[in-house]
C-alpha positions as CSV (number, residue, x, y, z in Angstrom):
1,M,0.4,-0.1,-0.1
2,S,1.9,3.3,-1.4
3,K,1.6,6.5,1.3
4,T,-0.9,8.9,0.5
5,N,0.9,11.9,2.3
6,I,4.0,13.3,3.3
7,L,3.1,14.9,6.5
8,P,4.7,11.9,8.9
9,D,8.1,12.5,7.1
10,L,7.6,16.1,7.2
11,L,7.1,16.1,10.9
12,L,9.9,13.3,11.3
13,R,12.2,15.1,9.4
14,S,14.8,16.3,12.0
15,R,15.0,12.9,13.3
16,N,15.0,10.9,10.2
17,R,18.0,12.9,9.1
18,R,20.1,12.5,12.0
19,R,19.2,8.7,11.8
20,N,20.5,9.0,8.3
21,A,23.2,10.7,8.8
22,K,24.4,8.0,11.5
23,L,23.7,5.5,9.2
24,L,25.9,7.0,6.5
25,R,29.2,7.7,8.8
26,I,32.0,5.5,6.8
27,D,34.6,4.8,10.3
28,S,36.5,1.9,8.0
29,P,40.2,2.6,7.7
30,D,40.1,1.8,4.0
31,G,36.8,4.0,3.4
32,I,35.8,7.1,1.9
33,A,33.6,9.8,1.9
34,E,33.8,12.5,-0.2
35,Y,31.7,15.5,-0.9
36,R,32.4,18.2,-3.3
37,F,32.1,20.3,-6.5
38,V,34.3,19.1,-9.6
39,D,35.1,21.2,-12.5
40,I,33.3,19.1,-15.4
41,G,32.9,20.7,-18.8
42,G,33.8,24.5,-17.3
43,I,31.0,24.6,-14.5
44,K,31.4,23.0,-10.9
45,Q,29.4,20.2,-10.5
46,W,28.6,18.2,-7.3
47,V,30.1,14.6,-7.0
48,T,30.0,12.3,-4.0
49,I,32.1,9.5,-3.4
50,R,31.4,7.0,-0.9
51,G,32.9,3.1,0.0
52,E,34.2,0.9,2.7
53,D,37.0,0.0,0.4
54,R,38.6,2.2,-1.9
55,R,40.0,-1.1,-3.4
56,N,36.3,-2.0,-4.2
57,P,35.3,-1.3,-7.9
58,V,33.7,1.9,-8.7
59,L,30.5,2.5,-9.9
60,L,28.9,5.1,-11.0
61,F,25.1,6.4,-11.3
62,V,23.9,8.1,-14.2
63,H,20.6,9.5,-12.4
64,G,17.6,10.2,-14.6
65,G,14.7,12.9,-14.2
66,P,15.8,14.7,-16.1
67,A,17.9,16.5,-13.5
68,S,16.4,14.2,-10.8
69,P,20.0,13.4,-8.2
70,Y,19.8,10.3,-6.6
71,S,22.1,11.3,-3.6
72,V,19.1,11.6,-1.9
73,F,18.7,7.7,-1.9
74,S,22.3,7.0,-0.6
75,P,20.8,5.6,2.5
76,L,18.8,2.9,0.7
77,L,22.2,1.8,-0.8
78,R,24.1,1.7,2.1
79,E,24.8,-2.1,1.7
80,W,25.9,-1.9,-1.5
81,E,28.9,0.1,-0.2
82,K,30.5,-3.0,1.2
83,H,30.8,-4.0,-1.9
84,F,31.0,-0.9,-4.7
85,T,32.5,2.6,-4.0
86,L,29.6,4.2,-5.4
87,V,29.7,7.7,-7.3
88,Q,26.6,9.8,-7.2
89,W,27.0,12.9,-9.6
90,D,24.3,16.1,-9.9
91,Q,24.6,16.2,-13.7
92,R,24.4,19.9,-15.0
93,G,21.1,21.3,-14.8
94,A,20.4,19.4,-11.8
95,G,20.2,19.3,-7.6
96,K,23.3,21.3,-6.3
97,T,25.2,22.0,-9.6
98,F,22.3,23.5,-10.7
99,R,21.9,25.4,-7.4
100,R,25.4,26.6,-7.8
101,S,25.4,27.1,-11.3
102,G,22.1,28.7,-12.1
103,K,20.1,28.8,-15.1
104,T,22.6,30.6,-17.5
105,A,26.2,29.7,-16.0
106,G,24.9,25.9,-16.8
107,G,24.4,26.5,-20.6
108,S,22.5,24.9,-23.0
109,I,21.7,21.0,-22.0
110,T,21.3,18.1,-24.3
111,L,21.3,14.7,-24.1
112,E,25.4,14.9,-25.6
113,R,26.4,17.5,-23.2
114,L,25.6,15.7,-20.6
115,A,27.6,12.7,-22.0
116,R,30.3,14.8,-22.4
117,D,30.5,15.8,-18.8
118,G,29.6,12.0,-17.6
119,I,32.9,11.1,-19.6
120,E,35.2,13.9,-18.1
121,L,33.7,12.9,-14.7
122,S,34.7,9.3,-15.6
123,E,38.0,10.1,-16.4
124,Y,38.6,12.3,-13.4
125,L,37.0,8.9,-11.4
126,L,40.0,6.8,-12.8
127,E,42.4,9.3,-11.8
128,R,41.6,10.4,-8.3
129,L,40.6,6.5,-7.3
130,G,43.4,4.9,-9.3
131,K,41.1,2.4,-11.2
132,R,41.8,1.1,-15.2
133,K,37.8,1.0,-15.7
134,I,34.2,1.9,-13.5
135,I,30.9,0.6,-13.8
136,L,28.5,2.6,-15.2
137,I,24.7,2.4,-14.0
138,G,21.8,4.6,-16.5
139,S,19.0,5.1,-15.1
140,S,15.4,6.3,-16.6
141,V,16.7,9.3,-18.7
142,G,20.5,8.5,-17.4
143,S,20.1,5.4,-19.2
144,L,20.3,7.3,-22.7
145,I,23.3,9.4,-21.7
146,A,24.9,5.9,-20.0
147,M,24.8,4.6,-23.2
148,M,25.8,7.4,-25.1
149,M,29.2,7.5,-22.9
150,V,29.7,3.5,-23.3
151,R,29.6,4.3,-27.1
152,S,32.0,7.2,-27.2
153,R,34.3,6.0,-24.4
154,P,34.1,2.2,-23.7
155,D,37.9,1.9,-22.7
156,L,36.5,3.8,-19.8
157,Y,34.4,0.9,-18.6
158,L,33.9,-2.3,-17.5
159,A,30.3,-2.6,-18.0
160,Y,26.9,-1.2,-18.5
161,V,23.9,-1.5,-16.2
162,G,20.8,-0.3,-17.8
163,T,17.8,0.1,-15.0
164,D,14.1,1.9,-16.0
165,Q,15.8,1.3,-19.6
166,N,14.8,3.7,-22.0
167,A,14.2,1.5,-25.3
168,P,12.2,2.2,-28.8
169,D,9.0,1.3,-29.0
170,P,8.2,1.7,-32.4
171,G,4.5,0.0,-32.0
172,F,3.7,2.5,-28.8
173,D,2.8,-0.4,-27.1
174,W,3.5,2.1,-23.7
175,Y,0.3,3.5,-25.1
176,G,-1.9,0.9,-24.2
177,Q,-0.3,-0.3,-21.1
178,A,-0.8,3.3,-19.6
179,L,-4.5,3.3,-20.9
180,A,-4.9,0.1,-19.1
181,A,-3.4,1.3,-15.6
182,L,-5.5,4.8,-15.7
183,R,-8.7,2.7,-16.5
184,A,-8.0,0.3,-13.6
185,A,-7.2,2.8,-11.3
186,G,-10.4,4.8,-12.6
187,I,-8.3,8.0,-12.9
188,A,-11.0,9.5,-15.8
189,K,-9.0,12.4,-16.2
190,G,-5.8,11.0,-17.0
191,I,-7.7,8.5,-19.5
192,R,-9.4,11.5,-21.4
193,L,-6.0,13.5,-21.3
194,L,-4.0,10.2,-22.7
195,E,-6.5,9.6,-25.4
196,R,-6.3,13.0,-26.5
197,M,-2.8,13.4,-26.2
198,G,-2.5,10.1,-28.7
199,P,0.0,7.2,-28.9
200,D,2.8,9.2,-30.7
201,P,5.2,11.1,-28.2
202,A,6.2,13.3,-30.7
203,R,3.4,15.2,-31.0
204,W,2.5,15.7,-27.3
205,K,2.9,18.7,-25.7
206,R,5.0,19.6,-22.3
207,E,2.2,20.9,-20.4
208,D,0.0,17.6,-21.5
209,Y,3.2,15.4,-20.4
210,D,3.8,17.5,-16.9
211,R,0.2,16.4,-16.2
212,L,0.0,12.7,-17.7
213,N,3.1,11.9,-15.1
214,Q,0.7,13.3,-12.2
215,H,-2.0,11.2,-13.1
216,L,0.3,8.1,-13.9
217,V,2.3,8.3,-10.4
218,R,-1.4,7.8,-9.0
219,A,-2.1,5.0,-11.1
220,I,1.0,2.8,-9.5
221,R,-0.4,0.1,-7.7
222,G,1.5,-3.1,-5.6
223,V,4.7,-2.0,-5.9
224,P,6.6,1.1,-4.1
225,N,5.3,4.1,-5.8
226,M,8.3,6.2,-7.3
227,I,7.0,9.6,-5.7
228,M,5.5,9.0,-2.4
229,D,6.9,6.1,-1.0
230,L,10.8,6.8,-2.5
231,M,11.4,9.8,-4.0
232,L,9.6,12.2,-1.5
233,P,10.4,10.3,1.8
234,S,14.1,10.2,0.6
235,M,14.5,13.7,0.0
236,L,13.1,14.9,3.1
237,A,15.2,12.2,5.3
238,S,18.3,12.8,3.4
239,P,21.1,14.4,6.3
240,D,22.9,15.8,3.2
241,H,20.4,18.1,1.9
242,T,18.6,21.2,3.2
243,I,15.7,22.9,2.2
244,G,17.4,24.7,-0.6
245,D,18.8,22.1,-1.9
246,L,15.8,20.5,-2.3
247,V,14.2,23.4,-3.9
248,A,16.8,23.4,-5.9
249,I,16.3,19.8,-7.5
250,F,12.6,20.7,-8.3
251,R,14.1,23.9,-10.0
252,G,16.5,21.5,-12.0
253,M,14.0,19.5,-13.4
254,T,12.0,22.1,-14.7
255,H,14.7,23.8,-16.2
256,S,16.2,20.9,-17.9
257,L,13.3,19.5,-19.0
258,D,12.7,22.6,-20.7
259,H,16.0,22.3,-22.6
260,L,15.2,18.3,-23.1
261,F,11.6,17.5,-23.7
262,D,11.7,17.8,-27.3
263,E,15.1,16.1,-27.7
264,L,13.3,13.1,-25.2
265,M,9.8,13.0,-27.4
266,T,11.6,12.4,-30.5
267,F,15.0,10.2,-29.8
268,D,16.3,8.3,-32.4
269,F,17.8,5.5,-31.2
270,S,20.1,4.5,-34.1
271,R,22.3,7.5,-32.3
272,I,22.8,4.3,-30.0
273,G,22.7,1.4,-32.0
274,T,22.5,-2.2,-30.8
275,A,26.6,-2.8,-30.9
276,F,28.4,-2.4,-27.6
277,D,32.0,-3.1,-26.8
278,V,31.5,-3.9,-23.1
279,P,29.5,-6.5,-21.0
280,F,25.9,-4.9,-21.3
281,F,23.2,-5.4,-18.8
282,I,19.4,-4.7,-18.0
283,F,17.9,-5.0,-14.7
284,Q,14.4,-4.1,-14.7
285,G,11.3,-3.9,-12.9
286,D,9.0,-5.9,-14.1
287,T,5.9,-3.6,-13.4
288,D,7.5,-0.5,-14.7
289,L,4.8,2.0,-16.2
290,F,7.5,4.6,-17.1
291,T,10.0,2.3,-19.2
292,P,7.7,-0.9,-19.7
293,F,9.6,-3.7,-19.2
294,G,8.4,-5.4,-22.5
295,A,10.1,-2.9,-24.6
296,A,13.6,-2.9,-22.2
297,R,13.1,-7.0,-23.1
298,S,12.8,-6.5,-26.9
299,F,16.0,-3.9,-27.1
300,F,17.8,-6.3,-24.9
301,D,17.8,-9.5,-27.1
302,R,18.7,-7.0,-29.7
303,I,22.2,-6.1,-28.4
304,E,25.4,-7.4,-29.5
305,A,28.4,-7.3,-26.7
306,P,31.3,-9.5,-24.7
307,R,28.9,-10.5,-22.5
308,K,25.3,-9.6,-21.9
309,S,22.4,-10.8,-19.1
310,F,18.9,-9.3,-18.2
311,A,17.5,-9.7,-15.0
312,V,13.8,-8.9,-13.5
313,I,13.7,-7.1,-10.5
314,R,10.5,-8.5,-8.9
315,N,7.5,-6.4,-7.6
316,A,9.4,-3.1,-8.7
317,G,8.3,-0.3,-11.0
318,H,10.3,3.0,-11.7
319,L,13.3,3.4,-9.7
320,A,13.7,-0.5,-9.4
321,C,17.2,-0.5,-7.6
322,F,15.6,1.7,-4.9
323,A,12.3,0.2,-4.4
324,R,14.4,-3.6,-4.0
325,P,17.8,-2.2,-3.4
326,G,18.4,-5.8,-1.9
327,Q,17.3,-7.6,-4.9
328,F,19.1,-5.2,-7.0
329,L,22.5,-5.6,-5.2
330,E,22.3,-9.6,-5.6
331,E,22.2,-9.1,-9.5
332,L,25.1,-7.0,-9.0
333,V,27.0,-8.9,-7.1
334,G,26.6,-12.0,-9.2
335,K,26.6,-10.8,-12.4
336,V,28.4,-7.9,-12.6
337,L,30.9,-8.1,-9.6
338,P,32.7,-10.8,-11.0
339,L,33.8,-8.7,-14.3
340,A,35.9,-6.7,-11.8
341,G,38.6,-9.8,-11.8
342,Q,38.4,-9.7,-15.5
343,P,39.9,-6.6,-16.9
344,S,40.9,-7.9,-19.8
345,L,37.3,-9.1,-20.7
346,S,36.6,-6.7,-23.8
347,A,35.6,-6.3,-27.6
348,D,38.2,-9.1,-28.3
349,A,36.2,-11.8,-26.4
350,G,33.8,-11.2,-29.5
351,R,29.8,-10.3,-29.8
352,G,27.0,-12.2,-28.8
353,G,28.4,-14.1,-25.6
354,A,27.1,-15.4,-22.7
355,V,23.1,-14.5,-22.4
356,V,21.7,-15.3,-18.8
């Protein structure tokens, strides 16, 4: 049962922040907990680096949204930090980066610009942490950015892990699934709105898109609600985010979507292709209403990579890694972590390798 209001989270904000600050404390002698602005793409961008052991593989999150920083979810991923050094990055136009740079200093925001920033950050991390390669996780819109990064500089990455995976949907299957969810939830206004918008995102208007997402969030049933159960409680309980930081998150999301809306609605997947030179994984929520499971699986089936694997995250919708962090970690440890002992696994291993 999803939450219907966040008043308890507001009232208990101070207590929850103290508890999470204690939870997030890293005392291990080989641990790392860095919070800083890094010069990336000509501006200061906010980066956090956390882990129990610097010798562990580095895992860089490329968040979605657009401009929805995932550093607010750090308490949910505390167990991950025993196995990986986790890097959270507030992208250009997002979160603390947006709060510092504002609307003008950040310049134009495109997926290509964000991918170039991500590559520059990756190079910084390799030097800063003394690693040869890092693992990349791309979530939602971040899956597009992360795939562009991997395609451009495969030499930097040990593996790509997609979740809430954006994928081609030439038959507009998503449209029927969304209508069915709205009907099952009895959201008449959402049904009428989506029927008026039609199945082709290229024809949508920004204001309709915003309203549709509000209806779809209400239509989520039986799994953690990405807004009411995950995003808002995590934001309010984050010990690393002030009220000003939280306001900047919402402002950054609006600003970034102003820049990216047309590109996202008309995204051409031929820009990415289906051939990758690094191991390729998709861990997808089985009831994701925003980036549907079926489209992600069909996309995965066409992927050519040295190694690839698809995992179902059960009883999870959008933001699957935060809805089911334990299950997601099991997949990472079982399928991705072993690659850290095989740095030579690359394109010379051949294409179309193991599929699990």
